[in-house]
N, CA and C atoms of all chains as a GROMACS GRO file, in nm:
protein
  567
    1UNK      N    1  -5.041  -7.266   1.361
    1UNK     CA    2  -4.918  -7.274   1.259
    1UNK      C    3  -4.905  -7.142   1.276
    2UNK      N    4  -4.803  -7.111   1.334
    2UNK     CA    5  -4.713  -6.919   1.320
    2UNK      C    6  -4.587  -6.988   1.204
    3UNK      N    7  -4.668  -6.847   1.090
    3UNK     CA    8  -4.556  -6.834   1.014
    3UNK      C    9  -4.398  -6.736   1.069
    4UNK      N   10  -4.292  -6.759   0.974
    4UNK     CA   11  -4.169  -6.683   1.011
    4UNK      C   12  -4.178  -6.578   1.020
    5UNK      N   13  -4.303  -6.509   0.957
    5UNK     CA   14  -4.272  -6.424   0.918
    5UNK      C   15  -4.388  -6.258   1.052
    6UNK      N   16  -4.398  -6.418   1.103
    6UNK     CA   17  -4.444  -6.324   1.229
    6UNK      C   18  -4.350  -6.324   1.348
    7UNK      N   19  -4.254  -6.438   1.360
    7UNK     CA   20  -4.163  -6.449   1.449
    7UNK      C   21  -4.053  -6.319   1.374
    8UNK      N   22  -4.064  -6.283   1.244
    8UNK     CA   23  -3.936  -6.218   1.223
    8UNK      C   24  -3.987  -6.051   1.244
    9UNK      N   25  -4.142  -6.022   1.275
    9UNK     CA   26  -4.225  -5.912   1.311
    9UNK      C   27  -4.173  -5.897   1.510
   10UNK      N   28  -4.148  -6.014   1.547
   10UNK     CA   29  -4.178  -5.997   1.723
   10UNK      C   30  -3.972  -5.958   1.710
   11UNK      N   31  -3.905  -6.029   1.648
   11UNK     CA   32  -3.791  -5.982   1.621
   11UNK      C   33  -3.761  -5.828   1.594
   12UNK      N   34  -3.826  -5.786   1.534
   12UNK     CA   35  -3.818  -5.677   1.425
   12UNK      C   36  -3.879  -5.538   1.586
   13UNK      N   37  -3.982  -5.575   1.666
   13UNK     CA   38  -4.047  -5.521   1.772
   13UNK      C   39  -3.979  -5.540   1.886
   14UNK      N   40  -3.947  -5.657   1.907
   14UNK     CA   41  -3.773  -5.640   2.028
   14UNK      C   42  -3.679  -5.577   2.034
   15UNK      N   43  -3.650  -5.562   1.895
   15UNK     CA   44  -3.505  -5.495   1.881
   15UNK      C   45  -3.541  -5.363   1.896
   16UNK      N   46  -3.650  -5.247   1.837
   16UNK     CA   47  -3.727  -5.133   1.826
   16UNK      C   48  -3.698  -5.073   1.971
   17UNK      N   49  -3.802  -5.187   2.070
   17UNK     CA   50  -3.805  -5.139   2.194
   17UNK      C   51  -3.673  -5.129   2.259
   18UNK      N   52  -3.522  -5.231   2.211
   18UNK     CA   53  -3.425  -5.188   2.334
   18UNK      C   54  -3.290  -5.065   2.264
   19UNK      N   55  -3.387  -5.036   2.089
   19UNK     CA   56  -3.337  -4.927   2.014
   19UNK      C   57  -3.381  -4.783   2.150
   20UNK      N   58  -3.517  -4.748   2.171
   20UNK     CA   59  -3.597  -4.666   2.220
   20UNK      C   60  -3.525  -4.681   2.406
   21UNK      N   61  -3.458  -4.797   2.472
   21UNK     CA   62  -3.411  -4.775   2.588
   21UNK      C   63  -3.224  -4.727   2.544
   22UNK      N   64  -3.195  -4.796   2.437
   22UNK     CA   65  -3.065  -4.660   2.394
   22UNK      C   66  -3.077  -4.552   2.425
   23UNK      N   67  -3.193  -4.499   2.355
   23UNK     CA   68  -3.217  -4.339   2.237
   23UNK      C   69  -3.182  -4.233   2.472
   24UNK      N   70  -3.262  -4.374   2.522
   24UNK     CA   71  -3.251  -4.330   2.723
   24UNK      C   72  -3.077  -4.215   2.719
   25UNK      N   73  -3.015  -4.347   2.722
   25UNK     CA   74  -2.841  -4.359   2.766
   25UNK      C   75  -2.805  -4.252   2.626
   26UNK      N   76  -2.909  -4.252   2.548
   26UNK     CA   77  -2.790  -4.111   2.436
   26UNK      C   78  -2.835  -3.988   2.475
   27UNK      N   79  -2.956  -3.978   2.524
   27UNK     CA   80  -2.977  -3.856   2.551
   27UNK      C   81  -2.882  -3.784   2.696
   28UNK      N   82  -2.873  -3.939   2.814
   28UNK     CA   83  -2.906  -3.874   2.926
   28UNK      C   84  -2.750  -3.906   3.010
   29UNK      N   85  -2.713  -3.946   2.877
   29UNK     CA   86  -2.519  -3.975   2.955
   29UNK      C   87  -2.470  -3.909   3.028
   30UNK      N   88  -2.348  -3.888   3.123
   30UNK     CA   89  -2.331  -3.794   3.185
   30UNK      C   90  -2.228  -3.769   3.103
   31UNK      N   91  -2.113  -3.802   3.069
   31UNK     CA   92  -2.034  -3.757   2.944
   31UNK      C   93  -2.076  -3.846   2.802
   32UNK      N   94  -1.942  -3.727   2.737
   32UNK     CA   95  -1.994  -3.742   2.563
   32UNK      C   96  -1.984  -3.910   2.557
   33UNK      N   97  -1.903  -3.953   2.652
   33UNK     CA   98  -1.873  -4.143   2.547
   33UNK      C   99  -1.926  -4.237   2.579
   34UNK      N  100  -2.037  -4.175   2.678
   34UNK     CA  101  -2.167  -4.236   2.729
   34UNK      C  102  -2.250  -4.239   2.615
   35UNK      N  103  -2.222  -4.090   2.547
   35UNK     CA  104  -2.315  -4.130   2.453
   35UNK      C  105  -2.286  -4.131   2.334
   36UNK      N  106  -2.121  -4.178   2.260
   36UNK     CA  107  -2.072  -4.236   2.168
   36UNK      C  108  -2.133  -4.386   2.176
   37UNK      N  109  -2.101  -4.480   2.259
   37UNK     CA  110  -2.176  -4.636   2.353
   37UNK      C  111  -2.279  -4.661   2.280
   38UNK      N  112  -2.344  -4.529   2.355
   38UNK     CA  113  -2.494  -4.562   2.310
   38UNK      C  114  -2.579  -4.546   2.172
   39UNK      N  115  -2.502  -4.439   2.083
   39UNK     CA  116  -2.481  -4.510   1.953
   39UNK      C  117  -2.419  -4.592   1.905
   40UNK      N  118  -2.326  -4.637   1.936
   40UNK     CA  119  -2.242  -4.787   1.864
   40UNK      C  120  -2.413  -4.871   1.870
   41UNK      N  121  -2.438  -4.882   1.980
   41UNK     CA  122  -2.496  -4.994   1.988
   41UNK      C  123  -2.606  -4.997   1.968
   42UNK      N  124  -2.706  -4.899   1.924
   42UNK     CA  125  -2.849  -4.838   1.813
   42UNK      C  126  -2.790  -4.874   1.682
   43UNK      N  127  -2.658  -4.801   1.626
   43UNK     CA  128  -2.582  -4.877   1.523
   43UNK      C  129  -2.603  -4.963   1.515
   44UNK      N  130  -2.538  -5.098   1.557
   44UNK     CA  131  -2.552  -5.265   1.552
   44UNK      C  132  -2.672  -5.304   1.503
   45UNK      N  133  -2.788  -5.269   1.620
   45UNK     CA  134  -2.907  -5.289   1.622
   45UNK      C  135  -3.013  -5.232   1.487
   46UNK      N  136  -2.913  -5.176   1.451
   46UNK     CA  137  -2.996  -5.076   1.308
   46UNK      C  138  -3.001  -5.199   1.135
   47UNK      N  139  -2.838  -5.226   1.220
   47UNK     CA  140  -2.810  -5.288   1.107
   47UNK      C  141  -2.922  -5.436   1.085
   48UNK      N  142  -2.888  -5.508   1.215
   48UNK     CA  143  -3.008  -5.622   1.203
   48UNK      C  144  -3.129  -5.596   1.169
   49UNK      N  145  -3.221  -5.458   1.187
   49UNK     CA  146  -3.328  -5.486   1.192
   49UNK      C  147  -3.350  -5.438   1.022
   50UNK      N  148  -3.274  -5.350   0.997
   50UNK     CA  149  -3.241  -5.355   0.839
   50UNK      C  150  -3.224  -5.496   0.730
   51UNK      N  151  -3.153  -5.572   0.782
   51UNK     CA  152  -3.190  -5.666   0.722
   51UNK      C  153  -3.321  -5.735   0.698
   52UNK      N  154  -3.395  -5.755   0.864
   52UNK     CA  155  -3.483  -5.799   0.842
   52UNK      C  156  -3.580  -5.739   0.813
   53UNK      N  157  -3.618  -5.648   0.831
   53UNK     CA  158  -3.712  -5.570   0.692
   53UNK      C  159  -3.703  -5.608   0.598
   54UNK      N  160  -3.556  -5.604   0.532
   54UNK     CA  161  -3.498  -5.694   0.375
   54UNK      C  162  -3.597  -5.777   0.373
   55UNK      N  163  -3.586  -5.907   0.422
   55UNK     CA  164  -3.606  -6.054   0.408
   55UNK      C  165  -3.787  -5.984   0.424
   56UNK      N  166  -3.824  -5.926   0.537
   56UNK     CA  167  -3.952  -5.927   0.544
   56UNK      C  168  -4.048  -5.845   0.407
   57UNK      N  169  -4.023  -5.759   0.320
   57UNK     CA  170  -4.065  -5.759   0.263
   57UNK      C  171  -4.027  -5.798   0.079
   58UNK      N  172  -3.945  -5.840   0.097
   58UNK     CA  173  -3.849  -6.008  -0.017
   58UNK      C  174  -3.782  -5.837  -0.115
   59UNK      N  175  -3.772  -5.796  -0.025
   59UNK     CA  176  -3.696  -5.703  -0.142
   59UNK      C  177  -3.526  -5.655  -0.069
   60UNK      N  178  -3.468  -5.743  -0.141
   60UNK     CA  179  -3.343  -5.836  -0.037
   60UNK      C  180  -3.214  -5.679  -0.106
   61UNK      N  181  -3.230  -5.564  -0.163
   61UNK     CA  182  -3.139  -5.474  -0.212
   61UNK      C  183  -3.105  -5.429   0.012
   62UNK      N  184  -3.208  -5.491   0.015
   62UNK     CA  185  -3.170  -5.371   0.187
   62UNK      C  186  -3.065  -5.456   0.264
   63UNK      N  187  -2.992  -5.507   0.198
   63UNK     CA  188  -2.864  -5.555   0.219
   63UNK      C  189  -2.753  -5.511   0.227
   64UNK      N  190  -2.758  -5.423   0.057
   64UNK     CA  191  -2.659  -5.356   0.083
   64UNK      C  192  -2.676  -5.230   0.139
   65UNK      N  193  -2.813  -5.229   0.156
   65UNK     CA  194  -2.742  -5.083   0.292
   65UNK      C  195  -2.732  -5.104   0.433
   66UNK      N  196  -2.753  -5.192   0.442
   66UNK     CA  197  -2.685  -5.278   0.616
   66UNK      C  198  -2.532  -5.263   0.557
   67UNK      N  199  -2.531  -5.301   0.467
   67UNK     CA  200  -2.355  -5.345   0.443
   67UNK      C  201  -2.277  -5.151   0.451
   68UNK      N  202  -2.302  -5.059   0.409
   68UNK     CA  203  -2.286  -4.933   0.392
   68UNK      C  204  -2.340  -4.888   0.556
   69UNK      N  205  -2.432  -4.952   0.590
   69UNK     CA  206  -2.476  -4.856   0.708
   69UNK      C  207  -2.305  -4.911   0.826
   70UNK      N  208  -2.272  -5.041   0.850
   70UNK     CA  209  -2.192  -5.088   0.844
   70UNK      C  210  -2.035  -5.064   0.893
   71UNK      N  211  -2.022  -4.987   0.718
   71UNK     CA  212  -1.880  -4.970   0.769
   71UNK      C  213  -1.905  -4.836   0.835
   72UNK      N  214  -2.077  -4.721   0.793
   72UNK     CA  215  -1.978  -4.578   0.849
   72UNK      C  216  -2.058  -4.583   0.966
   73UNK      N  217  -2.145  -4.715   1.080
   73UNK     CA  218  -2.103  -4.716   1.198
   73UNK      C  219  -1.935  -4.722   1.226
   74UNK      N  220  -1.844  -4.836   1.174
   74UNK     CA  221  -1.738  -4.845   1.222
   74UNK      C  222  -1.638  -4.709   1.221
   75UNK      N  223  -1.679  -4.596   1.097
   75UNK     CA  224  -1.573  -4.548   1.097
   75UNK      C  225  -1.607  -4.412   1.173
   76UNK      N  226  -1.745  -4.417   1.197
   76UNK     CA  227  -1.796  -4.305   1.321
   76UNK      C  228  -1.742  -4.304   1.473
   77UNK      N  229  -1.733  -4.466   1.456
   77UNK     CA  230  -1.709  -4.512   1.634
   77UNK      C  231  -1.514  -4.443   1.591
   78UNK      N  232  -1.445  -4.513   1.513
   78UNK     CA  233  -1.334  -4.485   1.486
   78UNK      C  234  -1.303  -4.326   1.528
   79UNK      N  235  -1.316  -4.227   1.453
   79UNK     CA  236  -1.359  -4.078   1.441
   79UNK      C  237  -1.356  -4.047   1.567
   80UNK      N  238  -1.483  -4.098   1.610
   80UNK     CA  239  -1.498  -4.002   1.735
   80UNK      C  240  -1.440  -4.018   1.873
   81UNK      N  241  -1.406  -4.177   1.850
   81UNK     CA  242  -1.289  -4.259   1.969
   81UNK      C  243  -1.136  -4.134   1.935
   82UNK      N  244  -1.098  -4.081   1.819
   82UNK     CA  245  -1.003  -4.044   1.805
   82UNK      C  246  -1.046  -3.884   1.852
   83UNK      N  247  -1.156  -3.805   1.821
   83UNK     CA  248  -1.146  -3.689   1.886
   83UNK      C  249  -1.142  -3.713   2.012
   84UNK      N  250  -1.212  -3.747   2.090
   84UNK     CA  251  -1.226  -3.769   2.243
   84UNK      C  252  -1.048  -3.771   2.289
   85UNK      N  253  -0.986  -3.850   2.191
   85UNK     CA  254  -0.830  -3.901   2.275
   85UNK      C  255  -0.782  -3.792   2.235
   86UNK      N  256  -0.729  -3.686   2.118
   86UNK     CA  257  -0.677  -3.602   2.051
   86UNK      C  258  -0.689  -3.483   2.058
   87UNK      N  259  -0.849  -3.441   2.104
   87UNK     CA  260  -0.943  -3.324   2.107
   87UNK      C  261  -0.920  -3.278   1.917
   88UNK      N  262  -0.900  -3.354   1.849
   88UNK     CA  263  -0.910  -3.300   1.730
   88UNK      C  264  -0.909  -3.380   1.547
   89UNK      N  265  -0.975  -3.424   1.473
   89UNK     CA  266  -1.005  -3.457   1.417
   89UNK      C  267  -0.808  -3.485   1.330
   90UNK      N  268  -3.801  -7.959   0.730
   90UNK     CA  269  -3.814  -7.856   0.711
   90UNK      C  270  -3.906  -7.730   0.826
   91UNK      N  271  -3.917  -7.857   0.929
   91UNK     CA  272  -3.976  -7.842   1.041
   91UNK      C  273  -3.862  -7.738   1.165
   92UNK      N  274  -3.756  -7.883   1.088
   92UNK     CA  275  -3.699  -7.866   1.227
   92UNK      C  276  -3.641  -7.719   1.207
   93UNK      N  277  -3.598  -7.762   1.057
   93UNK     CA  278  -3.543  -7.568   1.014
   93UNK      C  279  -3.576  -7.524   1.107
   94UNK      N  280  -3.641  -7.474   1.101
   94UNK     CA  281  -3.765  -7.329   1.129
   94UNK      C  282  -3.696  -7.310   1.304
   95UNK      N  283  -3.725  -7.494   1.360
   95UNK     CA  284  -3.746  -7.449   1.489
   95UNK      C  285  -3.590  -7.386   1.545
   96UNK      N  286  -3.475  -7.477   1.490
   96UNK     CA  287  -3.352  -7.400   1.469
   96UNK      C  288  -3.326  -7.274   1.437
   97UNK      N  289  -3.403  -7.208   1.356
   97UNK     CA  290  -3.391  -7.048   1.314
   97UNK      C  291  -3.464  -6.964   1.400
   98UNK      N  292  -3.564  -7.017   1.474
   98UNK     CA  293  -3.628  -6.929   1.538
   98UNK      C  294  -3.591  -6.948   1.710
   99UNK      N  295  -3.473  -7.072   1.695
   99UNK     CA  296  -3.378  -7.071   1.878
   99UNK      C  297  -3.304  -6.965   1.838
  100UNK      N  298  -3.213  -6.928   1.718
  100UNK     CA  299  -3.126  -6.881   1.681
  100UNK      C  300  -3.171  -6.758   1.714
  101UNK      N  301  -3.283  -6.691   1.658
  101UNK     CA  302  -3.296  -6.534   1.627
  101UNK      C  303  -3.310  -6.504   1.794
  102UNK      N  304  -3.382  -6.542   1.876
  102UNK     CA  305  -3.478  -6.600   2.016
  102UNK      C  306  -3.308  -6.573   2.066
  103UNK      N  307  -3.223  -6.656   2.045
  103UNK     CA  308  -3.085  -6.604   2.128
  103UNK      C  309  -3.052  -6.517   2.078
  104UNK      N  310  -3.050  -6.478   1.981
  104UNK     CA  311  -2.987  -6.301   1.996
  104UNK      C  312  -3.052  -6.222   2.018
  105UNK      N  313  -3.191  -6.173   2.001
  105UNK     CA  314  -3.230  -6.109   2.105
  105UNK      C  315  -3.210  -6.107   2.262
  106UNK      N  316  -3.180  -6.211   2.305
  106UNK     CA  317  -3.188  -6.212   2.386
  106UNK      C  318  -3.073  -6.105   2.456
  107UNK      N  319  -2.918  -6.195   2.404
  107UNK     CA  320  -2.786  -6.127   2.375
  107UNK      C  321  -2.825  -5.940   2.386
  108UNK      N  322  -2.891  -5.927   2.265
  108UNK     CA  323  -2.904  -5.777   2.249
  108UNK      C  324  -2.994  -5.693   2.345
  109UNK      N  325  -3.133  -5.774   2.448
  109UNK     CA  326  -3.126  -5.687   2.536
  109UNK      C  327  -3.052  -5.716   2.648
  110UNK      N  328  -2.945  -5.787   2.670
  110UNK     CA  329  -2.946  -5.822   2.762
  110UNK      C  330  -2.767  -5.719   2.788
  111UNK      N  331  -2.679  -5.667   2.646
  111UNK     CA  332  -2.579  -5.560   2.605
  111UNK      C  333  -2.690  -5.408   2.692
  112UNK      N  334  -2.828  -5.425   2.591
  112UNK     CA  335  -2.902  -5.309   2.661
  112UNK      C  336  -2.911  -5.246   2.822
  113UNK      N  337  -2.972  -5.359   2.868
  113UNK     CA  338  -2.984  -5.380   3.039
  113UNK      C  339  -2.797  -5.366   3.082
  114UNK      N  340  -2.694  -5.428   3.046
  114UNK     CA  341  -2.580  -5.339   3.122
  114UNK      C  342  -2.573  -5.225   3.046
  115UNK      N  343  -2.611  -5.154   2.980
  115UNK     CA  344  -2.563  -5.034   2.892
  115UNK      C  345  -2.674  -4.906   2.915
  116UNK      N  346  -2.808  -4.984   3.000
  116UNK     CA  347  -2.874  -4.865   3.160
  116UNK      C  348  -2.830  -4.908   3.264
  117UNK      N  349  -2.772  -4.990   3.295
  117UNK     CA  350  -2.775  -5.009   3.485
  117UNK      C  351  -2.641  -5.013   3.472
  118UNK      N  352  -2.494  -4.993   3.422
  118UNK     CA  353  -2.372  -4.984   3.463
  118UNK      C  354  -2.308  -4.912   3.496
  119UNK      N  355  -2.278  -4.852   3.630
  119UNK     CA  356  -2.205  -4.694   3.650
  119UNK      C  357  -2.107  -4.671   3.591
  120UNK      N  358  -2.012  -4.741   3.500
  120UNK     CA  359  -1.886  -4.632   3.471
  120UNK      C  360  -1.952  -4.692   3.291
  121UNK      N  361  -1.764  -4.623   3.257
  121UNK     CA  362  -1.736  -4.623   3.112
  121UNK      C  363  -1.702  -4.779   3.054
  122UNK      N  364  -1.665  -4.814   3.165
  122UNK     CA  365  -1.536  -4.984   3.124
  122UNK      C  366  -1.682  -5.070   3.164
  123UNK      N  367  -1.728  -5.082   3.232
  123UNK     CA  368  -1.804  -5.162   3.264
  123UNK      C  369  -1.918  -5.152   3.139
  124UNK      N  370  -1.955  -5.083   3.095
  124UNK     CA  371  -2.098  -5.008   3.013
  124UNK      C  372  -2.024  -5.072   2.877
  125UNK      N  373  -1.895  -5.083   2.864
  125UNK     CA  374  -1.822  -5.145   2.750
  125UNK      C  375  -1.805  -5.219   2.743
  126UNK      N  376  -1.791  -5.338   2.866
  126UNK     CA  377  -1.793  -5.495   2.885
  126UNK      C  378  -1.895  -5.522   2.888
  127UNK      N  379  -2.017  -5.499   2.884
  127UNK     CA  380  -2.164  -5.515   2.844
  127UNK      C  381  -2.208  -5.528   2.699
  128UNK      N  382  -2.182  -5.424   2.619
  128UNK     CA  383  -2.162  -5.359   2.479
  128UNK      C  384  -2.120  -5.465   2.427
  129UNK      N  385  -1.993  -5.501   2.368
  129UNK     CA  386  -1.902  -5.472   2.320
  129UNK      C  387  -1.948  -5.654   2.274
  130UNK      N  388  -1.931  -5.727   2.408
  130UNK     CA  389  -1.904  -5.884   2.379
  130UNK      C  390  -2.112  -5.885   2.330
  131UNK      N  391  -2.197  -5.841   2.481
  131UNK     CA  392  -2.268  -5.888   2.374
  131UNK      C  393  -2.390  -5.846   2.242
  132UNK      N  394  -2.352  -5.730   2.151
  132UNK     CA  395  -2.351  -5.684   2.070
  132UNK      C  396  -2.319  -5.794   1.932
  133UNK      N  397  -2.179  -5.828   1.966
  133UNK     CA  398  -2.101  -5.861   1.882
  133UNK      C  399  -2.161  -6.040   1.859
  134UNK      N  400  -2.166  -6.044   1.972
  134UNK     CA  401  -2.258  -6.193   1.971
  134UNK      C  402  -2.412  -6.174   1.964
  135UNK      N  403  -2.485  -6.118   1.989
  135UNK     CA  404  -2.651  -6.126   1.927
  135UNK      C  405  -2.660  -6.095   1.779
  136UNK      N  406  -2.536  -6.057   1.725
  136UNK     CA  407  -2.497  -6.011   1.592
  136UNK      C  408  -2.457  -6.178   1.521
  137UNK      N  409  -2.426  -6.226   1.581
  137UNK     CA  410  -2.344  -6.312   1.498
  137UNK      C  411  -2.512  -6.469   1.495
  138UNK      N  412  -2.532  -6.432   1.598
  138UNK     CA  413  -2.630  -6.501   1.590
  138UNK      C  414  -2.758  -6.522   1.515
  139UNK      N  415  -2.768  -6.408   1.508
  139UNK     CA  416  -2.934  -6.362   1.442
  139UNK      C  417  -2.892  -6.348   1.270
  140UNK      N  418  -2.770  -6.328   1.248
  140UNK     CA  419  -2.734  -6.354   1.095
  140UNK      C  420  -2.728  -6.444   1.059
  141UNK      N  421  -2.684  -6.554   1.138
  141UNK     CA  422  -2.648  -6.672   1.108
  141UNK      C  423  -2.788  -6.775   1.113
  142UNK      N  424  -2.853  -6.726   1.165
  142UNK     CA  425  -3.047  -6.787   1.096
  142UNK      C  426  -3.035  -6.773   1.027
  143UNK      N  427  -3.071  -6.638   1.016
  143UNK     CA  428  -3.074  -6.521   0.880
  143UNK      C  429  -3.043  -6.633   0.762
  144UNK      N  430  -2.909  -6.655   0.779
  144UNK     CA  431  -2.837  -6.732   0.613
  144UNK      C  432  -2.897  -6.848   0.646
  145UNK      N  433  -2.958  -6.951   0.746
  145UNK     CA  434  -2.956  -7.111   0.779
  145UNK      C  435  -3.153  -7.036   0.679
  146UNK      N  436  -3.204  -7.016   0.727
  146UNK     CA  437  -3.350  -6.954   0.630
  146UNK      C  438  -3.332  -6.942   0.523
  147UNK      N  439  -3.199  -6.856   0.456
  147UNK     CA  440  -3.260  -6.816   0.357
  147UNK      C  441  -3.199  -6.933   0.261
  148UNK      N  442  -3.116  -7.011   0.295
  148UNK     CA  443  -3.069  -7.110   0.237
  148UNK      C  444  -2.920  -7.089   0.158
  149UNK      N  445  -2.891  -7.117   0.025
  149UNK     CA  446  -2.736  -7.088  -0.051
  149UNK      C  447  -2.826  -7.005  -0.146
  150UNK      N  448  -2.715  -6.889  -0.138
  150UNK     CA  449  -2.788  -6.813  -0.206
  150UNK      C  450  -2.694  -6.684  -0.260
  151UNK      N  451  -2.696  -6.526  -0.389
  151UNK     CA  452  -2.578  -6.456  -0.336
  151UNK      C  453  -2.592  -6.373  -0.221
  152UNK      N  454  -2.723  -6.297  -0.154
  152UNK     CA  455  -2.786  -6.231  -0.105
  152UNK      C  456  -2.746  -6.270   0.079
  153UNK      N  457  -2.660  -6.431   0.114
  153UNK     CA  458  -2.669  -6.486   0.190
  153UNK      C  459  -2.483  -6.454   0.198
  154UNK      N  460  -2.415  -6.432   0.086
  154UNK     CA  461  -2.282  -6.430   0.069
  154UNK      C  462  -2.273  -6.299   0.138
  155UNK      N  463  -2.346  -6.224   0.094
  155UNK     CA  464  -2.338  -6.088   0.134
  155UNK      C  465  -2.388  -6.062   0.264
  156UNK      N  466  -2.503  -6.163   0.346
  156UNK     CA  467  -2.513  -6.149   0.451
  156UNK      C  468  -2.331  -6.217   0.573
  157UNK      N  469  -2.284  -6.318   0.492
  157UNK     CA  470  -2.219  -6.348   0.536
  157UNK      C  471  -2.070  -6.233   0.596
  158UNK      N  472  -2.096  -6.192   0.458
  158UNK     CA  473  -1.994  -6.024   0.434
  158UNK      C  474  -1.989  -5.969   0.550
  159UNK      N  475  -2.147  -5.906   0.546
  159UNK     CA  476  -2.111  -5.821   0.721
  159UNK      C  477  -2.126  -5.885   0.845
  160UNK      N  478  -2.195  -6.021   0.814
  160UNK     CA  479  -2.111  -6.048   0.971
  160UNK      C  480  -1.970  -6.093   0.998
  161UNK      N  481  -1.909  -6.132   0.911
  161UNK     CA  482  -1.753  -6.135   0.917
  161UNK      C  483  -1.695  -5.939   0.936
  162UNK      N  484  -1.774  -5.889   0.915
  162UNK     CA  485  -1.693  -5.750   0.938
  162UNK      C  486  -1.729  -5.668   1.066
  163UNK      N  487  -1.872  -5.790   1.103
  163UNK     CA  488  -1.865  -5.665   1.259
  163UNK      C  489  -1.804  -5.731   1.354
  164UNK      N  490  -1.836  -5.922   1.335
  164UNK     CA  491  -1.764  -5.984   1.453
  164UNK      C  492  -1.561  -5.895   1.402
  165UNK      N  493  -1.559  -5.879   1.317
  165UNK     CA  494  -1.426  -5.806   1.269
  165UNK      C  495  -1.413  -5.676   1.396
  166UNK      N  496  -1.448  -5.530   1.335
  166UNK     CA  497  -1.469  -5.449   1.376
  166UNK      C  498  -1.562  -5.363   1.515
  167UNK      N  499  -1.646  -5.471   1.526
  167UNK     CA  500  -1.675  -5.390   1.709
  167UNK      C  501  -1.592  -5.445   1.750
  168UNK      N  502  -1.489  -5.526   1.788
  168UNK     CA  503  -1.401  -5.534   1.916
  168UNK      C  504  -1.331  -5.450   1.893
  169UNK      N  505  -1.295  -5.376   1.796
  169UNK     CA  506  -1.221  -5.230   1.712
  169UNK      C  507  -1.204  -5.134   1.793
  170UNK      N  508  -1.384  -5.156   1.723
  170UNK     CA  509  -1.440  -4.993   1.822
  170UNK      C  510  -1.452  -4.997   1.936
  171UNK      N  511  -1.491  -5.061   2.038
  171UNK     CA  512  -1.445  -5.114   2.097
  171UNK      C  513  -1.377  -5.088   2.231
  172UNK      N  514  -1.243  -5.155   2.165
  172UNK     CA  515  -1.109  -5.115   2.200
  172UNK      C  516  -1.104  -5.002   2.172
  173UNK      N  517  -1.065  -4.884   2.047
  173UNK     CA  518  -1.085  -4.728   2.101
  173UNK      C  519  -1.143  -4.658   2.233
  174UNK      N  520  -1.248  -4.668   2.122
  174UNK     CA  521  -1.299  -4.599   2.302
  174UNK      C  522  -1.289  -4.585   2.366
  175UNK      N  523  -1.255  -4.748   2.472
  175UNK     CA  524  -1.190  -4.756   2.578
  175UNK      C  525  -0.982  -4.755   2.568
  176UNK      N  526  -0.941  -4.689   2.543
  176UNK     CA  527  -0.827  -4.653   2.492
  176UNK      C  528  -0.837  -4.508   2.530
  177UNK      N  529  -0.903  -4.447   2.408
  177UNK     CA  530  -0.898  -4.233   2.387
  177UNK      C  531  -0.944  -4.234   2.548
  178UNK      N  532  -1.048  -4.360   2.627
  178UNK     CA  533  -1.145  -4.272   2.746
  178UNK      C  534  -1.037  -4.302   2.913
  179UNK      N  535  -0.986  -4.427   2.882
  179UNK     CA  536  -0.842  -4.428   2.960
  179UNK      C  537  -0.696  -4.360   2.934
  180UNK      N  538  -0.686  -4.304   2.829
  180UNK     CA  539  -0.574  -4.216   2.792
  180UNK      C  540  -0.629  -4.033   2.843
  181UNK      N  541  -0.713  -4.073   2.894
  181UNK     CA  542  -0.754  -3.917   2.947
  181UNK      C  543  -0.760  -3.894   3.072
  182UNK      N  544  -0.757  -4.024   3.133
  182UNK     CA  545  -0.739  -4.035   3.335
  182UNK      C  546  -0.831  -4.062   3.325
  183UNK      N  547  -0.943  -4.146   3.341
  183UNK     CA  548  -1.100  -4.135   3.355
  183UNK      C  549  -1.011  -4.304   3.474
  184UNK      N  550  -1.039  -4.296   3.595
  184UNK     CA  551  -0.989  -4.402   3.635
  184UNK      C  552  -1.068  -4.527   3.649
  185UNK      N  553  -1.086  -4.671   3.621
  185UNK     CA  554  -1.192  -4.795   3.652
  185UNK      C  555  -1.313  -4.786   3.739
  186UNK      N  556  -1.386  -4.783   3.779
  186UNK     CA  557  -1.478  -4.778   3.919
  186UNK      C  558  -1.451  -4.904   3.986
  187UNK      N  559  -1.511  -4.800   4.097
  187UNK     CA  560  -1.421  -4.952   4.164
  187UNK      C  561  -1.540  -4.928   4.297
  188UNK      N  562  -1.541  -5.046   4.367
  188UNK     CA  563  -1.700  -5.076   4.494
  188UNK      C  564  -1.636  -5.024   4.600
  189UNK      N  565  -1.736  -4.875   4.666
  189UNK     CA  566  -1.632  -4.854   4.788
  189UNK      C  567  -1.712  -4.917   4.876
   0.00000   0.00000   0.00000
């Protein structure tokens, strides 16, 4: 009998492997904007990982952390794209 | 109960599949616009599927409401962020990649 927590652990493991693959693009990206989209993708994966860890540990305050992280991720993306377009914030 | 567990597992693995596809596109595609094409849609659909599975798993509670709020926020803001980066780079004069 497979517990649901084992499936959550497996999902977290696969997502962390995906994050490591994205870090390659964030480090080796040829231009600045490749790094920006790599960081955006890593942030989106981090939100899902934080919610899954919160359910796994029965400490559901992690959902608030994920909400704040989603806000920060959006602000970071918009600010960096504005910096790329106009050269200043 | 068994059927609900099966549905939740299917939704979680579907979301993980789309995340993996987005990562593969980010690594393998040759240009910024093609990379954005992969990640913008793959991430949005992955978050939608995984959080829908978690909402079904947790049942009705205040935590579920917060997860639905996060899902709506990401479904609204991920295409907006993608469009912002794309417009900024296109206004720099970068032409999209073409096969020669």
